[in-house]
N, C-alpha and C positions, 0 to 999 in steps of 0.2 A: 486349507488352501496352502499349497507349497510355496517355499521361498526360493528365490533365485540364489544359487550358491555364490555367484560372483558378488551379488549385493550383500549377502551375509558376510563374506570375507572382507568386503570394503568397510563394513561397519565394525568388524572385529579384527583389526590388523594384528594384534598380539596372537590371537588364536590361529590366524592364517599363517603367520610366520613360524609358529610352533609346528604346524603341520608340514611346513617346508623343511624344517630341521629333521623331522621324522623321515621325510622323503629322501633327504641327502644321505642319512644313515642307511636307509634301506637300499639306496643305490650302491653304496660301498659294499654292503653285504652281498648284493647281487654280483658285483664285479669280482668279489673274493670267491664266490661259489663257482664263477665261470673260469677262473684261473686254475692251472694244475695244482694239485694238493701240496706238492713239495714247496710251492711258493706262498702257502698260507702262513700267517703269523703263528708263532709257537703257542701262544695262549689266545685263542680266538675271542673268548668273552672279554678278556682284558683289552684287546685291540678295539673291540666294538665300544667299550667304555670310553677309551681315548678318542675314538671317532665322534661319539656323542658330545664329548667335551669340546672338541674343536669346532663342531657345528653349532654349539649353543649360542654364540654371539649373534647368529642370524635372527634369533627370536627378538632381539632389541633393535633390529636394523631400521625400523620406522618410528618406533616410540622413543628410542634413545640411541640415535645413530652414532654419536661420538663415543659413548661408553662401549658400544658394540665394536667399534674400530680398535679401541684400546685393548679390549678383551681378546680380539683376534690377534693383535700384535703380541700379546702375552703368550699365546700358544706357540710362538716360534721358539720358545725355550724347551719344547718337548723333545727335540733330538737328544738332549743330554740325559733324558729320563727313560726313553724307550728306544727300541731298535728300529722300528718301522714308523714312518711318518704317515698318519691317516690321510686318505684321499680327501676327506671332508675339509681338511685344513685349506687346501688349494681352492676347493669349491666355495668355502666361506669367504676367502679373499675376493673371488670373482663376484659373488653375490653382493658383498658390501660395496665393491667398486661400482658395480652396475647401479645399485640402489642410490648411492650418493650422486652419481652422474645423472640419474633419471629424475630425482626429486629435489636436488639441492642446486643453488646457484653455481656458476662456473668456478668461482674461486674455491668454494668449499669442496666441490667435486675434484678439482685438481689437487688440492691439499691432501685429500683422502687417498687418491690414487698414488701420489708420490710417497706418502707416509707408508702405505702398505707395500708397494712393490719395490721401492728402493730399499726398504728394510729387508725384504725377502732377498733381494740381490746381494746385499751386504752379507747376510747370514750365509747364503749359499757360497759366496766367495771365501769367507773365512772358515766355515765349517760345512763342507759339502756333505749331503746325506751318505751314510755308510752303506745303505742297501742298494745303491746304484753306483758302484765304484768305476764302472766302465765309462761313465759319462763325465766329461770334464766340467769344471766350474764355469768356464766361459759359455758353454752351451746352456747350462742351467740358467745362468743370468739372462742370456738373450731370450730363452724360452719364456721365463717369467715376465720379463719386460713386455714381450709380445702379447702374452695373455692379458697383462694389465692394460695395455693400449687398446686391445680389442674390446675388453669389458667396458672401459671408459667410453669408447666411441659408440658402442651400442646403447649405453645409457644416455649419452647426450643426444643421440638420434631419437630415442624415445621421448626425451624431454622436449626436443624441438617439435616433434609431431604432436605431443600433448598441448603445447603452447599454441601451435597453429590451429589445432582443432578447437581449442577454447576461444581463440580470436574469431574463428569462423562462426562459432555458435553465437558469440556476442554480437557480431556483425549482422547475423540473421535475425537476432532478437530486436536489434535497433531498427533494421529495415522493416520488420513486421510491425513494430510499434509506430514507425513513421508512416507506413502505408495505412495503418488503421487510423492514425490522426488525420492524414490527408483525406481519407474517405469520409470521416466524420465532418471535416471542414467543408468538403464538397456538398454533403447533405445539408449542413447548416446554411451554406450560401444559397443553395437552391431553395431551401425552405424560406429564407428571408426574401428571395426574389419573388416567389409565389405569393408570400404574404403581402409584399408591397403592391403587387398587381391586384390582389383581392381587395386590399385596402382602397385602391383607386376606384375599383368597381363599386364598393359599398359607398364610398364618398359620393360618387356620381349619382347613385340611386337616391341617397339622402338629399342631395341638392335638387334632384328632379322633384322629389316629394315636396320640398320646401317651395319650389316655384309653383307647382300645381296647387298647393294649399293657398298660396297668395292669390292665384287666379280664381280659385273657388270662392274665396271671400269677396272678391270684386264682382263676380257675375252671379252670385247665389240668388239675389233677388231679381236681377234683370233677366237672367237666362238659366232657369232651374235645370233644364235638360243638359246644357253644357256643364253645369256644376256637377250634376250626377255622373256624367261621363268622366269628368276629371277626378271625382272621388273614387270611381272604379279603377282608374289608372293608378291613383295613390295606393289603393288596396293591393293591386297586382305588384306594384313596385315594392311595397313593404314586405310582401311575402318573398319576393326575389332577394331583397336585402337580408332577410333572416336566413335564407338558404346560403347566401354568400358568407354571412357571419359564421354559420356553423362550419362551412368549409375552411374559413380562416382559422377557427379554433382547432380544427382537426390538423391543419398544417403546422400550427405552432405547438401542438402537444407533442412532447418527447415520448420516446419509447418507454421510458421508466414510469410515466404517468399512467394511471388507470384509464381504460377506455370507457368507463362507465359515464353515465350522464352527470353533468356538473350539478352539484347541490346548490340550492339558493344561498346567496350570501347573507350573513347575519346582519342585523341592524339594531336599532334602539330596543326593540322588543326582546332581543336575545341577551341583553345585559342582565336581566333578572336571573336567567338560568346560568349565565356565566358566574355571577356572584355566588349563586347557590353551590356551584361546583367548587369554587375556591373555599367556601365555608366547609364543605365536606372534606376538602384536602387538609384542613387544620388551621386556616387563617380566618379569624372572625372579621367579617366585612359588613359595614353599614352602607346602604345605598339610599341616596336622596336624589329625587328628580323634581325639578321645578320647571313649569311650563309644559307645553305640548308641542311635539314635533310634527305639526300638521303639514307644513310645507317643506319639510326637510327632504332634500334629494337623497336618492339611494346611495350615491357615492359618499355624501357627507355623513349619512347614518352609519355606513360601513366604517368610515374613518373614526368616528366616535367609538364604535365597538372595539376596533383594533387598539385604540389608545388605552381603553380600560383593560382589555385583555393583556396587553404587554405590561402595563404598570402592575397589575395584580400578579402576573407571573413572576416579575422581578421581585416583588414584595414576598411572595411565597418562597422564592429561592434564597433570598438574601436577608430578609428582615429578621429572621429568627422568631423568638416568642414576642409577638406584637399583634396589634390590631390595625385594620385599614378602614378607610372611609372613602366612598366614591360619591361625588356630587356632579350632577349633570343639570345645567341650567339653560333653558331656552328663552331668549329675549327676542325683541322685534327684529334685530339686525345681526344677531350672532348666537352661536351655541358655545357654551363654556364647559369644559370637562376638567375636573380636578380629582386626582387620586393621591391620597396621603397615607402614610403608615407611621407607626410609633416604634419601628425597629431600630436596630443599631446603626443604620445608615451605611453608606459606602466606606470601605476600608481606606486608610490614608494612601494618597498617591495612586488611587485607582478610580476608575469610572464605572459605576455599576450599570450604566446604560449601555447596552450592547448594540448589536446590529439591528435588533428588532425596533428599538426606539429610534435609531437612525432612519429606518424605513418609515416610522410614524411621522418623523419630522418632515420627511419628503412628502408624505400624504397631506399633512397639514399645510405645507407650503403650496401644494398644488391648488388648494382652494383659497389661497390668500391668507391663511391663518398663521398663528405663532404658537410654537411649542416651547415651554420652559421646563427644565428638569434640574433638580439639585437637592442638596441636603437641607433639611429644615433647621432653623436656629435651635429649637429645643430637642433635636434628635429626630431621627427618622428621615423619610424621603418624600419629595413632593413632585408630582407631574401635573402640569397645568397646560391646557390648550384652549385657544380661542379661535373659532372658525366663523368668519362672516357668512351669513346666509340671507336669503330673501325673507319676506314677511312671514312671521310665525304667529300662531295664535297663542294668546296668553292663557295659562292655566297653571295649576300647582298641585302637585301630589308629593307625598313623602312616604318612604318605606323604612 
């Protein structure tokens, strides 16, 4: 697959500027070949060597601009050593002036232009070139200053255009980002509006079912036919409620969530497999269950599972070489969960309980319970929750 030459030159500025030097020297060779032979330098190879020397500072124009400027100024001493001034000397001054004006701040660009072209003007005034005696010093100075002003102006125009283009790109990026955020906000607002409407519909259906159920209980013995009709209405309403609930879940589901069917939520029965997974991960865990969760609601059972899951996950991450113990106790009026470990405990001035346990605290508070977490006196960590529930059957098992 080919590479864009412009992109390659952008990634390799030194190589690109070396090619520019070669181009400047070849341009002088071409101009020399196009002039009459009697105007050629006496020693053409030597003249080409001086031409390459004068163009060499261009190689450093982007990677080391100030050394390149100093090297270019040093080439002004060549008139004392050779008879003919290479054309690449003037071209090098033009290129450096343009480069500093196009890529550097205004002060640096002005300082460079002044240092280059005022020095050239002084040199031409004090020691005009011997190869063009018919041209006066004033003309040379004016011509050099004009070339310097044009080079500087072109560079600043390119600098301004580049800055304007960058500003337009940034403005377009911000506008696109803002438009995307507004679109997402509009979708979220519409989703919430639909969810509220569906919630009202579901709440209405549930209220209707409650009223019908009350009526069925009152007329069941007195009017069985009316009771059967009401039960049929309850059946129809429950199906409609389920349909509306599915629509509500579809509305609330984001695009990043899978569209697959929702898996059943874990409960008390899933704690055994959870403990086994943690054991396989390297943390020895003992599980003890007292009582039977016969009347435990699904939400309460899910909360118990999540507390155990989060506590064991934290122990697995932070306890180090330790053991853990899980105790779940069911009483007549509450279920208690305790997860302890013998690890090193939380680090000083840190809280090992993160966002997961904050969520568990909210779950426990939803059911009127209390969640306590903290370091154990003898080392390790303890998570304890007590959730009030309705009547539970007494039983006892230990694993």
